[in-house]
DSSP file (Angstrom, degrees, kcal/mol; ACC not computed):
  #  RESIDUE AA STRUCTURE BP1 BP2  ACC     N-H-->O    O-->H-N    N-H-->O    O-->H-N    TCO  KAPPA ALPHA  PHI   PSI    X-CA   Y-CA   Z-CA
    1    1 A M     >        0   0    0      0, 0.0     4,-2.4     0, 0.0     5,-0.2   0.000 360.0 360.0 360.0 -37.8  -34.6  -55.9  -25.0
    2    2 A R  H  >  +     0   0    0      1,-0.2     4,-2.6     2,-0.2     5,-0.2   0.931 360.0  47.7 -58.8 -44.4  -32.7  -55.7  -21.8
    3    3 A E  H  > S+     0   0    0      2,-0.2     4,-2.5     1,-0.2     5,-0.2   0.847 108.6  55.0 -68.5 -32.8  -35.7  -56.5  -19.7
    4    4 A V  H  > S+     0   0    0      2,-0.2     4,-2.2     1,-0.2    -1,-0.2   0.949 111.6  44.9 -60.2 -49.3  -36.6  -59.4  -22.0
    5    5 A A  H  X S+     0   0    0     -4,-2.4     4,-2.5     2,-0.2     5,-0.3   0.922 113.8  48.3 -62.9 -46.2  -33.2  -60.9  -21.4
    6    6 A I  H  X S+     0   0    0     -4,-2.6     4,-2.7     1,-0.2    -1,-0.2   0.905 113.8  45.8 -63.0 -43.7  -33.2  -60.3  -17.7
    7    7 A L  H  X S+     0   0    0     -4,-2.5     4,-2.2     2,-0.2    -1,-0.2   0.867 112.3  52.0 -68.4 -36.0  -36.7  -61.8  -17.2
    8    8 A T  H  X S+     0   0    0     -4,-2.2     4,-1.6    -5,-0.2    -2,-0.2   0.956 115.9  39.2 -64.2 -50.0  -35.8  -64.8  -19.4
    9    9 A V  H  X S+     0   0    0     -4,-2.5     4,-1.9     1,-0.2    -2,-0.2   0.908 114.2  55.0 -67.4 -42.4  -32.6  -65.6  -17.4
   10   10 A G  H  X>S+     0   0    0     -4,-2.7     5,-2.4    -5,-0.3     4,-0.6   0.895 108.2  48.3 -58.7 -41.0  -34.2  -64.8  -14.1
   11   11 A S  H  <5S+     0   0    0     -4,-2.2     3,-0.4     1,-0.2    -1,-0.2   0.863 107.4  56.2 -69.6 -32.3  -37.0  -67.2  -14.7
   12   12 A T  H  <5S+     0   0    0     -4,-1.6    -1,-0.2     1,-0.2    -2,-0.2   0.888 116.4  35.7 -63.3 -38.3  -34.6  -69.9  -15.7
   13   13 A F  H  <5S-     0   0    0     -4,-1.9    -1,-0.2    -5,-0.1    -2,-0.2   0.388 108.8-120.0 -97.2   2.4  -32.7  -69.6  -12.4
   14   14 A G  T  <5 +     0   0    0     -4,-0.6     2,-1.6    -3,-0.4    -3,-0.2   0.863  47.9 168.8  63.0  36.3  -35.8  -68.9  -10.3
   15   15 A A     >< +     0   0    0     -5,-2.4     4,-2.5     1,-0.2    -1,-0.2  -0.610   7.4 178.7 -83.8  81.7  -34.4  -65.5   -9.2
   16   16 A R  H  > S+     0   0    0     -2,-1.6     4,-2.6     1,-0.2    -1,-0.2   0.866  76.1  48.7 -58.7 -43.2  -37.5  -64.2   -7.5
   17   17 A F  H  > S+     0   0    0      2,-0.2     4,-2.4     1,-0.2     5,-0.2   0.934 112.6  49.2 -63.0 -44.1  -36.1  -60.8   -6.4
   18   18 A E  H  > S+     0   0    0      1,-0.2     4,-2.3     2,-0.2    -2,-0.2   0.908 113.2  47.7 -60.6 -42.8  -34.6  -60.2   -9.8
   19   19 A L  H  X S+     0   0    0     -4,-2.5     4,-2.0     2,-0.2    -1,-0.2   0.907 109.1  53.2 -64.6 -42.6  -37.9  -61.0  -11.4
   20   20 A Y  H  X S+     0   0    0     -4,-2.6     4,-1.3     1,-0.2    -2,-0.2   0.944 113.6  41.8 -57.7 -51.6  -39.9  -58.8   -9.0
   21   21 A V  H  X S+     0   0    0     -4,-2.4     4,-1.7     1,-0.2    -1,-0.2   0.910 117.7  45.3 -65.6 -41.6  -37.8  -55.8   -9.7
   22   22 A H  H  X S+     0   0    0     -4,-2.3     4,-2.6    -5,-0.2    -1,-0.2   0.683 102.7  63.5 -82.9 -16.2  -37.6  -56.3  -13.4
   23   23 A E  H  X S+     0   0    0     -4,-2.0     4,-1.9     2,-0.2    -1,-0.2   0.933 107.2  45.9 -63.0 -45.5  -41.2  -57.0  -13.9
   24   24 A I  H  X S+     0   0    0     -4,-1.3     4,-1.9    -5,-0.2    -2,-0.2   0.923 114.7  46.9 -61.3 -46.3  -41.9  -53.5  -12.6
   25   25 A M  H  X S+     0   0    0     -4,-1.7     4,-1.9     1,-0.2    -1,-0.2   0.907 108.8  54.3 -64.5 -42.3  -39.2  -52.1  -14.9
   26   26 A A  H  <>S+     0   0    0     -4,-2.6     5,-2.6     1,-0.2     4,-0.3   0.898 110.0  46.6 -60.8 -40.5  -40.4  -54.0  -18.0
   27   27 A E  H ><5S+     0   0    0     -4,-1.9     3,-1.2     1,-0.2    -1,-0.2   0.884 110.2  54.1 -70.6 -35.0  -43.9  -52.7  -17.6
   28   28 A A  H 3<5S+     0   0    0     -4,-1.9    -2,-0.2     1,-0.3    -1,-0.2   0.815 107.3  51.5 -65.3 -30.3  -42.5  -49.1  -17.1
   29   29 A F  T 3<5S-     0   0    0     -4,-1.9    -1,-0.3    -5,-0.1    -2,-0.2   0.439 130.4 -94.0 -88.9   0.7  -40.6  -49.5  -20.4
   30   30 A G  T < 5S+     0   0    0     -3,-1.2     2,-0.3     1,-0.3    -3,-0.2   0.464  74.7 140.9 108.6   2.5  -43.7  -50.6  -22.2
   31   31 A L      < -     0   0    0     -5,-2.6    -1,-0.3    -6,-0.2    -2,-0.1  -0.588  55.2-111.7 -74.3 140.8  -43.9  -54.3  -22.2
   32   32 A S     >  -     0   0    0     -2,-0.3     4,-2.4     1,-0.1     5,-0.2  -0.281  19.4-115.0 -70.5 157.9  -47.5  -55.6  -21.7
   33   33 A K  H  > S+     0   0    0      1,-0.2     4,-2.4     2,-0.2     5,-0.2   0.836 116.4  53.5 -61.0 -33.9  -48.5  -57.4  -18.5
   34   34 A S  H  > S+     0   0    0      2,-0.2     4,-2.2     1,-0.2    -1,-0.2   0.889 109.8  47.4 -71.7 -38.8  -49.1  -60.6  -20.4
   35   35 A I  H  > S+     0   0    0      2,-0.2     4,-2.7     1,-0.2     5,-0.2   0.932 113.6  47.9 -64.1 -44.9  -45.6  -60.5  -22.0
   36   36 A V  H  X S+     0   0    0     -4,-2.4     4,-2.5     1,-0.2    -2,-0.2   0.927 112.1  49.5 -61.5 -45.8  -44.0  -59.8  -18.6
   37   37 A A  H  X S+     0   0    0     -4,-2.4     4,-1.5     2,-0.2    -1,-0.2   0.902 111.9  48.6 -63.1 -41.7  -46.0  -62.6  -16.9
   38   38 A S  H  <>S+     0   0    0     -4,-2.2     5,-2.9     2,-0.2     4,-0.5   0.934 112.0  48.3 -64.9 -46.9  -45.1  -65.1  -19.7
   39   39 A L  H ><5S+     0   0    0     -4,-2.7     3,-1.3     1,-0.2    -2,-0.2   0.922 111.4  50.3 -59.7 -43.7  -41.4  -64.2  -19.4
   40   40 A S  H 3<5S+     0   0    0     -4,-2.5    -1,-0.2     1,-0.3    -2,-0.2   0.801 110.0  50.7 -64.8 -29.9  -41.4  -64.5  -15.7
   41   41 A A  T 3<5S-     0   0    0     -4,-1.5    -1,-0.3    -5,-0.2    -2,-0.2   0.462 119.0-110.3 -87.1  -1.3  -43.1  -67.9  -15.9
   42   42 A G  T < 5S+     0   0    0     -3,-1.3     2,-0.4    -4,-0.5    -3,-0.2   0.752  76.0 130.7  80.3  24.5  -40.5  -69.2  -18.4
   43   43 A I      < -     0   0    0     -5,-2.9    -1,-0.3    -6,-0.2    -2,-0.2  -0.903  65.8-114.4-111.7 137.9  -42.9  -69.2  -21.3
   44   44 A R        -     0   0    0     -2,-0.4     2,-0.1    -3,-0.1    -5,-0.1  -0.592  41.2-135.4 -69.7 115.0  -42.2  -67.7  -24.7
   45   45 A P    >   -     0   0    0      0, 0.0     3,-0.6     0, 0.0     2,-0.3  -0.349   5.8-122.3 -75.9 151.4  -44.7  -64.9  -25.0
   46   46 A E  T 3  S+     0   0    0      1,-0.2    -8,-0.1   -12,-0.1   -12,-0.0  -0.638  90.4  40.9 -80.9 147.5  -46.8  -64.1  -28.0
   47   47 A G  T 3   +     0   0    0      1,-0.3    -1,-0.2    -2,-0.3     2,-0.2   0.582  69.4 147.6  92.0  12.3  -46.4  -60.5  -29.4
   48   48 A L    <   -     0   0    0     -3,-0.6    -1,-0.3     1,-0.1     2,-0.0  -0.545  46.0-125.1 -74.2 145.6  -42.7  -60.0  -29.1
   49   49 A N     >  -     0   0    0     -2,-0.2     4,-2.6     1,-0.1     5,-0.2  -0.265  36.6 -91.2 -77.9 178.6  -41.2  -57.7  -31.9
   50   50 A N  H  > S+     0   0    0      1,-0.2     4,-2.1     2,-0.2     5,-0.2   0.925 126.5  46.7 -59.9 -47.0  -38.3  -59.1  -33.9
   51   51 A Q  H  > S+     0   0    0      1,-0.2     4,-2.3     2,-0.2    -1,-0.2   0.898 113.5  48.2 -63.9 -40.4  -35.6  -57.7  -31.7
   52   52 A E  H  > S+     0   0    0      2,-0.2     4,-2.6     1,-0.2    -1,-0.2   0.893 110.6  51.9 -65.6 -39.4  -37.3  -58.9  -28.5
   53   53 A A  H  X S+     0   0    0     -4,-2.6     4,-2.3     2,-0.2    -2,-0.2   0.894 110.4  47.7 -64.8 -40.3  -37.7  -62.4  -30.1
   54   54 A I  H  X S+     0   0    0     -4,-2.1     4,-2.3     2,-0.2     5,-0.2   0.908 111.7  51.0 -65.3 -43.1  -34.1  -62.6  -31.0
   55   55 A T  H  X S+     0   0    0     -4,-2.3     4,-2.8     1,-0.2    -2,-0.2   0.928 110.2  49.3 -58.6 -46.3  -33.1  -61.4  -27.5
   56   56 A Y  H  < S+     0   0    0     -4,-2.6    -2,-0.2     1,-0.2    -1,-0.2   0.922 110.8  50.2 -59.0 -45.6  -35.4  -64.1  -26.0
   57   57 A D  H  < S+     0   0    0     -4,-2.3    -1,-0.2     1,-0.2    -2,-0.2   0.887 113.6  44.8 -63.3 -39.6  -33.9  -66.8  -28.2
   58   58 A I  H  <        0   0    0     -4,-2.3    -1,-0.2     1,-0.2    -2,-0.2   0.906 360.0 360.0 -71.0 -42.5  -30.3  -65.9  -27.3
   59   59 A A     <        0   0    0     -4,-2.8    -1,-0.2    -5,-0.2    -2,-0.2   0.506 360.0 360.0 -67.4 360.0  -31.1  -65.6  -23.6
């Protein structure tokens, strides 16, 4: 959930370094490459679980 929030906020503000670092971390924590790519692009990804979806909505 933390990585979902960081990538969502990072994409909103165009924080490229933050996105770079946390894209790696998100994949290491088990998020798929397609979800990470969508979050980094500022797009709501398909396939989020309930907690991740709530985190995305709040962020």
